[in-house]
C-alpha positions in Angstrom: -12.4 81.5 -1.7 -15.4 79.7 -2.9 -16.4 76.3 -1.5 -15.9 74.7 -4.9 -12.3 76.0 -5.0 -11.7 74.6 -1.5 -12.9 71.2 -2.6 -10.5 71.2 -5.6 -7.6 72.2 -3.3 -8.6 69.4 -0.8 -8.8 66.9 -3.7 -5.3 68.0 -4.9 -4.0 67.4 -1.4 -5.5 63.9 -1.4 -3.7 63.2 -4.7 -0.4 64.4 -3.2 -0.9 62.1 -0.3 -1.4 59.1 -2.6 1.7 60.2 -4.6 3.8 60.4 -1.5 2.6 57.0 -0.4 3.6 55.5 -3.7 7.1 57.1 -3.5 7.5 55.9 0.0 6.5 52.3 -0.9 9.0 52.3 -3.8 11.7 53.5 -1.5 10.8 50.8 1.0 10.9 48.0 -1.5 14.2 49.3 -3.0 15.9 49.4 0.4 14.5 46.0 1.3 15.9 44.5 -1.9 19.2 46.2 -1.2 19.3 44.7 2.2 18.5 41.2 0.9 21.2 41.6 -1.7 23.7 42.4 1.0 22.6 39.5 3.3 20.6 36.8 1.5 20.5 34.6 4.6 17.9 36.8 6.3 15.6 37.1 3.3 12.5 35.5 4.9 12.7 37.8 7.9 13.3 41.0 6.0 10.6 40.1 3.3 7.9 39.5 5.9 8.7 42.7 7.7 8.6 44.5 4.3 5.1 43.2 3.6 3.8 44.4 7.0 5.4 47.8 6.4 3.9 48.1 2.9 0.5 47.2 4.3 0.8 49.9 7.0 1.9 52.4 4.4 -0.9 51.5 2.0 -3.5 52.5 4.6 -2.5 56.2 4.1 -3.2 55.9 0.4 -6.5 54.1 1.1 -7.6 56.9 3.6 -6.6 59.5 1.0 -8.6 57.7 -1.7 -11.7 57.5 0.5 -11.4 61.2 1.4 -11.0 62.1 -2.3 -14.3 60.4 -3.1 -16.1 61.8 0.0 -15.4 65.4 -1.0 -18.2 66.8 -3.1 
């Protein structure tokens, strides 16, 4: 395998990591909205926890994006 091919494979893996993060965030938001729909009284508590969870999940996508652009 040439070094150029290895770089392309690594960039593809970075893209898959970003895709997985997007899917995970969508699932997280969907389940949060479902929970709020079931029990609207705790909306503020659930929503703030969702924002923190999305921020933590987004770091994976940011790391993958940085790795994508560092590969040459």
